[in-house]
C-alpha positions as CSV (number, residue, x, y, z in Angstrom):
1,M,-15.6,-34.5,44.0
2,R,-12.5,-32.4,44.0
3,P,-13.1,-28.6,44.5
4,I,-12.7,-26.4,41.4
5,L,-11.4,-22.8,41.5
6,T,-11.4,-20.7,38.3
7,I,-9.3,-17.6,37.9
8,T,-10.2,-14.8,35.5
9,L,-7.8,-11.8,35.7
10,N,-9.1,-10.1,32.6
11,P,-12.9,-10.6,32.6
12,A,-15.4,-8.7,30.4
13,L,-18.9,-7.7,30.2
14,D,-20.0,-9.4,27.0
15,L,-22.6,-7.7,24.8
16,A,-24.2,-9.6,21.9
17,S,-26.5,-8.2,19.2
18,A,-27.5,-8.7,15.6
19,A,-28.0,-6.4,12.5
20,P,-28.8,-7.0,8.8
21,G,-26.3,-6.3,6.1
22,I,-23.2,-5.3,8.2
23,R,-21.0,-3.1,6.1
24,P,-19.0,0.1,6.6
25,G,-20.7,3.5,6.2
26,P,-24.4,3.5,7.2
27,K,-25.8,3.3,10.7
28,L,-26.5,-0.3,11.6
29,R,-29.7,-0.8,13.6
30,C,-29.0,-3.5,16.1
31,T,-31.3,-5.8,18.1
32,P,-31.5,-5.3,21.8
33,P,-28.3,-6.6,23.3
34,T,-27.9,-9.6,25.6
35,R,-25.4,-9.2,28.5
36,D,-23.3,-12.0,29.9
37,P,-20.3,-12.2,32.2
38,G,-17.3,-13.0,30.1
39,G,-13.7,-14.0,30.3
40,G,-12.2,-17.5,30.2
41,G,-12.4,-18.6,33.8
42,L,-15.9,-17.1,34.3
43,N,-17.1,-18.9,31.3
44,V,-15.6,-22.2,32.6
45,S,-17.4,-21.8,35.9
46,R,-20.7,-21.0,34.0
47,A,-20.2,-24.0,31.8
48,I,-19.6,-26.2,34.8
49,A,-22.8,-24.9,36.4
50,H,-24.7,-25.6,33.2
51,M,-23.6,-29.2,33.4
52,G,-24.7,-29.6,37.0
53,G,-21.3,-29.0,38.7
54,T,-20.1,-26.4,41.1
55,S,-17.0,-24.2,41.3
56,R,-15.8,-21.0,42.8
57,A,-14.9,-18.2,40.5
58,L,-12.1,-15.7,41.4
59,A,-12.4,-12.7,39.1
60,A,-10.7,-9.3,39.1
61,L,-13.5,-6.7,38.7
62,G,-13.6,-2.9,38.6
63,G,-16.0,-0.1,38.1
64,P,-19.7,-0.2,36.9
65,N,-18.9,-2.9,34.3
66,G,-17.4,-5.0,37.1
67,E,-20.5,-4.5,39.2
68,A,-22.6,-5.6,36.3
69,V,-20.6,-8.7,35.8
70,A,-20.9,-9.5,39.5
71,G,-24.7,-9.1,39.4
72,L,-25.0,-11.4,36.3
73,L,-22.9,-14.0,38.1
74,A,-25.1,-13.8,41.2
75,A,-28.2,-14.3,39.0
76,E,-26.7,-17.5,37.7
77,G,-25.8,-18.8,41.1
78,I,-22.0,-18.6,40.5
79,D,-20.0,-18.5,43.8
80,L,-17.8,-15.4,43.1
81,I,-14.6,-14.4,44.9
82,P,-14.2,-10.7,43.8
83,L,-10.6,-9.4,43.4
84,P,-10.2,-5.6,43.0
85,A,-8.9,-4.7,39.6
86,P,-6.8,-1.6,39.0
87,G,-9.4,-0.2,36.6
88,E,-12.7,-0.6,34.8
89,T,-13.6,-4.1,33.7
90,R,-13.5,-4.2,29.9
91,L,-16.4,-4.6,27.4
92,S,-16.6,-7.0,24.5
93,L,-19.1,-7.0,21.6
94,A,-20.3,-9.7,19.3
95,V,-22.5,-8.7,16.4
96,T,-24.1,-11.2,14.1
97,D,-25.1,-10.3,10.5
98,S,-28.6,-11.6,10.4
99,D,-28.5,-11.9,6.6
100,T,-25.4,-14.1,6.4
101,G,-24.9,-15.5,9.8
102,G,-21.4,-14.1,10.0
103,Q,-20.2,-13.0,13.4
104,Y,-18.0,-9.9,14.2
105,R,-16.3,-9.8,17.6
106,F,-14.8,-6.7,19.1
107,V,-12.8,-6.9,22.3
108,L,-11.7,-3.8,24.1
109,P,-8.6,-3.7,26.3
110,G,-8.8,-4.2,30.1
111,P,-7.0,-2.2,32.8
112,D,-3.2,-2.2,33.0
113,W,-1.7,-4.0,36.0
114,S,1.8,-2.5,35.8
115,G,1.6,-1.3,39.4
116,T,0.7,-4.7,40.8
117,D,3.2,-6.9,42.6
118,P,2.8,-10.3,41.0
119,E,3.9,-12.2,44.1
120,T,1.3,-10.5,46.2
121,L,-1.3,-11.3,43.6
122,I,-0.3,-15.0,43.5
123,A,-0.3,-15.2,47.4
124,R,-3.9,-13.8,47.3
125,I,-4.9,-16.4,44.8
126,A,-3.2,-19.2,46.8
127,A,-5.0,-18.1,50.0
128,D,-8.4,-18.8,48.3
129,C,-7.3,-22.1,46.8
130,P,-8.6,-25.3,48.5
131,Q,-6.3,-28.2,49.1
132,D,-6.1,-30.6,46.2
133,A,-8.3,-28.4,44.0
134,L,-8.4,-28.2,40.3
135,V,-7.4,-24.6,39.5
136,V,-8.3,-23.2,36.1
137,L,-6.4,-20.2,34.9
138,S,-8.2,-19.2,31.7
139,G,-8.5,-16.3,29.4
140,S,-6.1,-13.5,28.3
141,Q,-3.7,-12.1,30.8
142,P,-3.9,-8.4,31.7
143,A,-1.3,-6.0,30.4
144,G,1.4,-5.2,33.0
145,L,1.8,-8.7,34.5
146,P,4.8,-10.8,33.8
147,D,4.6,-13.3,31.0
148,D,5.7,-16.2,33.2
149,L,2.9,-15.6,35.7
150,P,1.3,-19.1,35.1
151,Q,4.6,-20.8,35.9
152,R,5.1,-18.7,39.0
153,M,1.7,-19.8,40.3
154,V,2.5,-23.6,40.2
155,A,4.5,-23.9,43.5
156,P,2.5,-21.6,45.7
157,L,-0.7,-23.5,44.8
158,G,0.7,-26.5,46.7
159,S,-1.3,-29.7,46.1
160,A,-3.7,-28.1,43.7
161,R,-3.4,-29.0,40.0
162,L,-3.2,-26.0,37.6
163,I,-5.0,-26.1,34.3
164,V,-3.9,-23.3,32.0
165,D,-5.7,-22.0,28.9
166,T,-4.3,-18.6,28.0
167,S,-3.0,-16.8,24.9
168,G,-0.4,-14.4,23.6
169,A,3.0,-13.9,25.2
170,P,2.2,-15.9,28.4
171,L,1.3,-18.9,26.3
172,M,4.4,-18.6,24.1
173,T,6.6,-18.2,27.2
174,L,5.2,-21.3,28.8
175,G,5.3,-23.3,25.6
176,R,8.9,-22.3,24.6
177,A,10.8,-22.0,27.9
178,P,9.5,-24.4,30.6
179,R,11.0,-23.9,34.0
180,A,12.1,-26.9,36.0
181,G,9.5,-27.7,38.7
182,A,7.1,-25.0,37.4
183,A,5.0,-26.9,34.9
184,P,1.2,-26.8,35.1
185,W,-0.7,-30.0,35.2
186,V,-2.6,-29.3,31.9
187,L,-1.9,-26.8,29.2
188,R,-4.6,-26.3,26.5
189,M,-4.3,-24.3,23.2
190,D,-5.6,-24.5,19.7
191,H,-3.8,-25.9,16.7
192,A,-2.9,-22.5,15.3
193,E,-1.2,-21.5,18.5
194,A,0.6,-24.9,18.6
195,G,1.8,-24.3,15.0
196,E,3.2,-20.9,16.1
197,L,5.0,-22.6,18.9
198,T,6.5,-25.4,16.8
199,G,6.9,-23.5,13.6
200,E,5.1,-26.3,11.8
201,T,1.8,-26.7,9.9
202,L,-0.2,-29.0,12.2
203,D,-3.0,-30.1,9.8
204,S,-3.7,-33.6,11.0
205,A,-4.4,-35.3,14.3
206,E,-1.2,-37.3,14.0
207,K,0.9,-34.1,13.7
208,L,-0.9,-32.5,16.6
209,A,-0.3,-35.7,18.7
210,A,3.4,-35.6,17.9
211,A,3.5,-31.9,18.8
212,A,1.6,-32.4,22.1
213,Q,3.8,-35.4,23.0
214,A,7.0,-33.3,22.3
215,M,5.7,-30.6,24.6
216,V,5.1,-33.1,27.4
217,G,8.6,-34.5,26.9
218,R,10.1,-31.0,27.2
219,G,8.3,-30.4,30.5
220,V,5.9,-27.8,29.2
221,A,3.1,-29.5,31.1
222,E,2.2,-32.9,32.4
223,T,-0.7,-33.0,29.9
224,V,-1.1,-31.0,26.7
225,I,-4.4,-30.7,24.9
226,L,-4.5,-29.2,21.4
227,A,-7.9,-28.2,19.9
228,F,-8.5,-29.1,16.2
229,G,-11.7,-27.2,15.4
230,K,-14.5,-29.5,14.1
231,D,-12.0,-32.4,14.3
232,G,-12.1,-32.4,18.1
233,S,-9.1,-32.3,20.3
234,V,-5.8,-34.3,20.8
235,M,-4.3,-35.0,24.2
236,A,-0.9,-36.3,25.3
237,G,0.3,-36.9,28.8
238,R,2.8,-38.5,31.0
239,E,0.2,-40.9,32.4
240,L,-1.1,-41.9,28.9
241,P,0.6,-44.7,27.0
242,R,-0.4,-43.1,23.7
243,P,-2.0,-39.7,22.7
244,L,-5.7,-39.6,22.5
245,H,-8.0,-38.1,19.8
246,G,-11.6,-37.2,20.7
247,V,-14.0,-36.1,18.0
248,A,-17.8,-35.5,18.0
249,P,-20.1,-35.9,15.0
250,Y,-20.0,-32.7,12.9
251,N,-22.8,-30.2,13.6
252,T,-23.7,-26.9,11.9
253,I,-21.8,-24.1,13.7
254,V,-24.0,-21.3,15.0
255,S,-21.4,-19.5,17.1
256,T,-17.9,-20.5,18.1
257,V,-17.9,-18.1,21.2
258,G,-17.3,-20.1,24.3
259,A,-16.5,-23.4,22.7
260,G,-13.0,-23.6,24.2
261,D,-14.2,-22.5,27.6
262,S,-17.0,-25.1,27.5
263,F,-14.3,-27.8,26.6
264,V,-12.3,-26.8,29.7
265,G,-15.5,-26.8,31.8
266,G,-16.4,-30.3,30.7
267,F,-12.9,-31.7,31.0
268,T,-12.4,-30.2,34.4
269,L,-15.8,-31.3,35.8
270,A,-15.2,-34.9,34.6
271,T,-11.8,-34.9,36.2
272,A,-13.1,-33.5,39.4
273,R,-15.7,-36.3,39.5
274,G,-12.9,-38.9,39.2
275,D,-13.3,-39.8,35.5
276,N,-10.3,-41.2,33.7
277,P,-8.4,-39.1,31.1
278,A,-10.2,-40.6,28.1
279,E,-13.6,-39.9,29.6
280,A,-12.6,-36.4,30.6
281,L,-11.5,-35.7,27.0
282,R,-14.9,-37.1,25.9
283,M,-16.8,-34.7,28.1
284,G,-14.6,-31.8,27.0
285,V,-15.2,-32.5,23.3
286,A,-19.0,-33.0,23.9
287,A,-19.2,-29.7,25.8
288,A,-17.3,-27.8,23.0
289,S,-19.5,-29.4,20.3
290,A,-22.6,-28.4,22.3
291,A,-21.4,-24.8,22.6
292,V,-21.0,-24.2,18.9
293,Q,-24.7,-25.1,18.5
294,T,-25.9,-22.2,20.7
295,P,-26.2,-18.6,19.5
296,A,-24.2,-15.5,20.4
297,T,-22.3,-15.8,23.6
298,E,-24.3,-18.7,25.0
299,L,-22.3,-21.6,26.3
300,C,-23.1,-25.4,26.2
301,R,-26.4,-26.7,27.3
302,A,-26.6,-29.7,29.6
303,E,-29.1,-31.6,27.5
304,D,-26.9,-31.1,24.4
305,V,-23.8,-32.3,26.2
306,A,-25.7,-35.4,27.5
307,R,-26.9,-36.2,23.9
308,I,-23.5,-35.7,22.3
309,A,-21.2,-37.4,24.8
310,P,-22.0,-41.0,23.9
311,L,-21.4,-40.1,20.2
312,V,-17.9,-38.8,20.8
313,R,-15.2,-41.2,19.5
314,V,-12.0,-41.4,21.6
315,T,-9.2,-43.3,20.0
316,E,-5.5,-43.8,20.6
317,I,-2.9,-42.4,18.1
318,A,0.1,-44.5,17.5
319,L,3.3,-42.4,16.8
């Protein structure tokens, strides 16, 4: 199995609670909160662990919130590589209206990294990266770091393959202005982000496949994966003769928190185990489908992934 390293530069201490009749004005009496380590890469490592795999998680942590995140990761058996953050680890809060099932998510900002030399940061990450590893850079990027940080990381990681699942300006920079020789192995985003990049309404698997194929052709990444909500995910790549579409049977959505991270966890774990791209896509879709069936900030469960995976339909899309 190939080693897996996840990177979380903007982690969070996730709190989840519930209250009836959420509305402005009155005090809302909430249930006792659950606490989880949050942030894209940490969730990917946790999802991998839930599915029986192993990874190392490099995370930038600071202050009491960072200490709490480290303690929660230790309790889950996650192999943590702590990286000092330039401030307190952020908090995020998810509150579910117990009357309607609606979920409200509040994400506070993390510390500003303006005083950090990005090349020193990348060298620190590369030093902890095993040879031939799958490296997952996931989650939002902290303020103060350059928007092209994911592209800058490609060469220093050497033989490692970089999987990027980010948002905002870093995603737009990578998607719109690829640099020669600096493309990640995999870039994942949702269909709304892909629509923003292309300026098109991507409302079908065929349109998503064409957009993903065009990104691969422009050198954005060797493989591009576009999430399509309950309709699964579409993947195009240089090694694929045609784009692939993976979709699971529809299930009632309990919470969408962690679905994307569970997808990346399933896809990365399957790839690390040597599965072909179609099977890796199947495992990612199964993990995402399993995650939306769990409450609050809970991720996918191994038994649900095992049950759903054989039901995931993976087909080629002819363009």
